[in-house]
N, C-alpha and C positions, 0 to 999 in steps of 0.2 A: 428625781435631778432636775431642775430647768434649765434651761438654754443660757440662764443668768450664772450659774456655777460654771458652764461651760466657758463662756466668754470668759470671766474672770480668771479662769484658769491660765486663759490665752493670755489675755494681758499682763497675769504677772509671769510668764514663761515666755515672753516674747523674742526671746535670742534663737531655736531655731524651730525649723517648720516642725509640724509633728503630723502624724498619723489616727485615723481615729482609733487604730488598734492601743496606742500608746496612751492615749489619753485616756480609754476604757480602762485599761490597764491601773495607769497612775492615779485616777477621779474613784476607784474601784465602783465604778458602774456598768450597766450592760453597753455594749458595743450598740443596741438597737437606740436606746436611749442617746446616747453618745450622735449617733449618726443623724437621728432625727431633728435635733438641738442644733446639727451643726448645718441643715439645709436650711432651718428658719435663718441660720446667722447666714449665711451665703445668701438666701436670696434677700438679704438686707441689707445686705454689705457692709456688714458689722467686723468682716473679717477679710485677710487675703487668702486666697487660694489657688491652688496651683497642682497640676498632674505630676506623679513623679514619676522618675526620668528612669529610676529602675526596676519598677514594678507595674506592671501591667495594671490599670483598671484601678489606682489606687492613688490618692488626694493626700497633698499634704495643705496644714492648716496653720495660719497663723497671725497675732494679734500685728496690724499695721499702721496703724491711725498716729 
């Protein structure tokens, strides 16, 4: 699973903030693969992210362009 698929998922579902685990479950791919792809998308500034207010050490992701 490539980062393009994760990017497309976020672009097509930009109505809410998503956790890595939610993306992994909905796309039926490993959480490690999603985490690596989100890291690449974060460094290239292709997606928005923020620290979760309800959980510690959890980030939320969304397409925001």
